[in-house]
C-alpha positions in Angstrom: 126.1 240.4 126.4 123.8 243.1 128.2 125.1 246.1 129.9 123.2 247.1 133.1 123.7 250.0 135.3 122.4 250.0 138.9 122.2 252.9 141.1 121.3 250.7 144.2 122.3 247.0 145.1 119.6 244.3 144.3 119.3 241.9 147.2 116.1 240.0 146.2 117.1 238.8 142.9 116.4 239.8 139.2 115.1 237.8 136.4 116.1 238.7 132.7 114.4 237.3 129.8 115.0 237.7 125.9 112.2 237.2 123.5 112.3 236.9 119.8 110.0 239.0 117.6 107.7 236.2 117.3 107.5 235.8 121.1 109.7 232.7 121.7 111.9 232.8 124.8 115.5 232.8 123.5 117.4 233.6 126.5 117.1 233.7 130.2 119.0 234.5 133.3 118.0 234.7 137.1 120.4 236.4 139.5 120.3 236.2 143.2 121.8 239.7 144.0 123.8 242.5 142.2 125.8 245.3 143.7 125.3 248.8 142.7 127.3 250.0 139.7 127.9 248.8 136.0 127.3 245.2 135.1 128.0 243.3 131.8 125.8 240.2 131.9 125.7 237.3 129.4 122.5 235.6 129.0 122.2 231.9 128.7 121.3 231.1 125.2 121.4 227.6 123.3 122.9 229.2 120.3 124.4 232.7 119.2 121.3 234.8 118.6 121.0 235.7 115.0 120.6 239.4 113.8 117.2 240.8 114.6 114.9 242.5 117.0 114.4 241.2 120.5 112.4 242.2 123.5 114.4 242.1 126.9 112.3 241.9 130.1 113.8 242.5 133.5 111.9 241.8 136.7 113.2 242.7 140.2 114.8 246.1 139.8 111.8 248.0 141.0 108.0 247.3 141.3 107.2 247.2 137.5 108.9 245.2 134.7 111.6 246.9 132.7 110.9 246.2 129.0 113.3 247.4 126.3 113.7 246.5 122.6 117.3 245.6 121.4 118.7 245.0 118.0 121.5 242.3 117.4 123.5 243.3 114.5 125.4 240.7 112.3 
């Protein structure tokens, strides 16, 4: 799950992608719109993600990509 806090609503859609440390796309979600406020999102994955370091890329919140590193614990 991914927690996302928005100050303003998103009407144009956002794209969320998760990549493993070796660059493989392991999860993705495309959303049409989100209201302002706090959201808990579940990314579509084929399996439960193993423990490790992942890169999350979010497009559509502002003019630039938002890139964050996250750690999944066992």
